[in-house]
C-alpha positions in Angstrom: -100.6 -36.6 21.7 -99.7 -39.6 24.0 -99.5 -43.3 23.5 -101.9 -44.9 25.9 -102.2 -48.5 24.8 -98.7 -49.8 25.2 -98.3 -53.5 25.8 -97.2 -55.0 29.1 -94.4 -57.5 29.8 -97.0 -60.2 30.1 -98.1 -59.4 26.5 -94.5 -59.7 25.3 -94.1 -63.0 27.1 -97.3 -64.3 25.6 -96.3 -63.3 22.1 -92.8 -64.9 22.5 -94.4 -68.1 23.9 -96.8 -68.3 21.0 -94.0 -67.9 18.4 -91.6 -70.2 20.2 -89.1 -67.3 20.8 -87.2 -66.9 24.0 -87.5 -63.6 26.0 -84.2 -63.7 27.8 -83.3 -61.5 30.8 -81.6 -58.9 28.6 -84.4 -58.8 26.1 -86.9 -58.4 28.9 -84.9 -55.5 30.3 -84.5 -53.8 27.0 -88.3 -54.1 26.4 -89.0 -52.7 29.9 -86.7 -49.7 29.1 -88.6 -49.1 25.9 -91.9 -49.2 27.7 -90.8 -46.8 30.4 -89.1 -44.4 28.0 -91.0 -41.1 27.4 -90.4 -41.4 23.6 -88.1 -43.0 21.1 -84.7 -44.0 22.5 -81.4 -44.8 20.8 -79.6 -48.0 21.4 -76.8 -46.1 23.3 -79.3 -44.2 25.5 -80.8 -47.6 26.2 -77.4 -49.0 27.0 -76.7 -46.2 29.4 -79.9 -46.9 31.3 -79.1 -50.6 31.5 -75.6 -50.1 32.7 -76.9 -48.8 36.0 -78.6 -52.1 36.7 -76.1 -54.6 35.2 -73.3 -54.9 32.8 -74.7 -54.8 29.2 -72.8 -54.5 26.0 -73.7 -52.6 22.9 -73.8 -55.8 20.9 -76.2 -57.4 23.3 -78.5 -54.4 23.3 -78.5 -54.3 19.5 -79.2 -58.1 19.3 -82.1 -57.6 21.8 -83.5 -54.7 19.8 -83.3 -56.8 16.6 -85.1 -59.6 18.4 -87.9 -57.2 19.7 -88.4 -55.7 16.2 -88.5 -59.2 14.6 -91.1 -60.3 17.2 -93.2 -57.2 16.5 -92.7 -55.8 20.0 -90.7 -52.7 19.0 -90.1 -50.5 15.9 -87.0 -48.7 14.6 -87.6 -45.1 13.7 -85.3 -44.6 10.7 -85.5 -40.8 10.9 -84.4 -40.7 14.6 -82.2 -43.8 14.5 -84.2 -44.8 17.7 -86.5 -47.5 18.9 -89.9 -47.4 20.4 -92.2 -50.1 21.9 -94.9 -51.3 19.5 -98.4 -50.1 20.5 -100.1 -53.0 18.6 -97.9 -56.1 19.1 -100.7 -58.6 19.0 -101.0 -58.5 15.2 -98.7 -57.8 12.2 -99.2 -54.3 10.8 -97.5 -51.5 8.8 -95.9 -49.0 11.1 -97.2 -45.4 11.0 -95.9 -42.7 13.4 -96.6 -39.1 14.1 -93.4 -37.6 15.5 -93.2 -34.1 17.0 -89.9 -32.5 15.8 -89.8 -30.2 18.8 -90.3 -32.4 21.8 -89.9 -35.9 20.2 -93.3 -37.1 21.3 -94.1 -40.1 19.1 -97.4 -41.8 18.6 -98.0 -45.0 16.7 -101.2 -45.0 14.6 -102.7 -47.8 12.5 -104.8 -47.0 9.4 -105.4 -49.7 6.8 -106.3 -47.0 4.3 -102.7 -45.9 4.1 -101.6 -49.4 3.6 -104.1 -49.8 0.8 -103.1 -46.6 -1.0 -99.4 -47.6 -0.8 -100.3 -51.1 -2.1 -102.3 -49.6 -5.0 -99.6 -47.3 -6.1 -96.9 -49.9 -5.8 -98.9 -52.3 -7.9 -99.7 -49.6 -10.5 -96.1 -48.6 -10.8 -94.6 -52.1 -10.6 -92.8 -51.2 -7.4 -91.8 -54.0 -5.0 -92.2 -52.8 -1.4 -89.4 -54.2 0.8 -90.1 -52.3 4.0 -93.0 -50.1 4.9 -92.9 -47.6 7.7 -94.5 -44.2 7.6 -92.9 -41.4 9.8 -94.7 -38.1 9.7 -92.9 -35.2 11.3 -94.7 -32.1 12.6 -95.6 -30.3 15.8 -97.8 -31.8 18.5 -100.6 -29.7 20.1 -98.6 -29.1 23.2 -95.7 -27.6 21.3 -97.9 -25.6 19.0 -99.7 -24.2 22.1 -96.3 -23.3 23.7 -95.1 -21.5 20.5 -98.3 -19.6 20.3 -97.6 -18.3 23.9 -94.1 -17.3 22.9 -92.3 -20.3 24.4 -89.8 -21.8 22.0 -89.6 -25.4 23.4 -91.6 -27.8 25.5 
């Protein structure tokens, strides 16, 4: 369960250029940390990684994360209070994630059938959707294999 199609810095720059947004030095660095992270990362973990390179503040990191989320370059995982680079930044979409509760491995998937079902139920019930992110917790194949061999964690 690995995310293989992550965007590049060039993709982020092109998306920002197209929307007229400015990818500042700090925003660029925050994005690069998200790309290099092995999974979702909290703002404070991100801040710790950036402090080794330059002085960064919590406020600056949070503003950069807000910017990246607004541009569709990153997502906030509510259940983890963490951030992850968007696997599909070239078009707007509803976020759907498979999250291993053991090792934290997170994969973004995109399935319009889920969006359609949520839309149908919302309309049927008169529910106004304000935000739509689906986070599915479970165990990845690696962790399930490890537990079958008697190993508790990855």
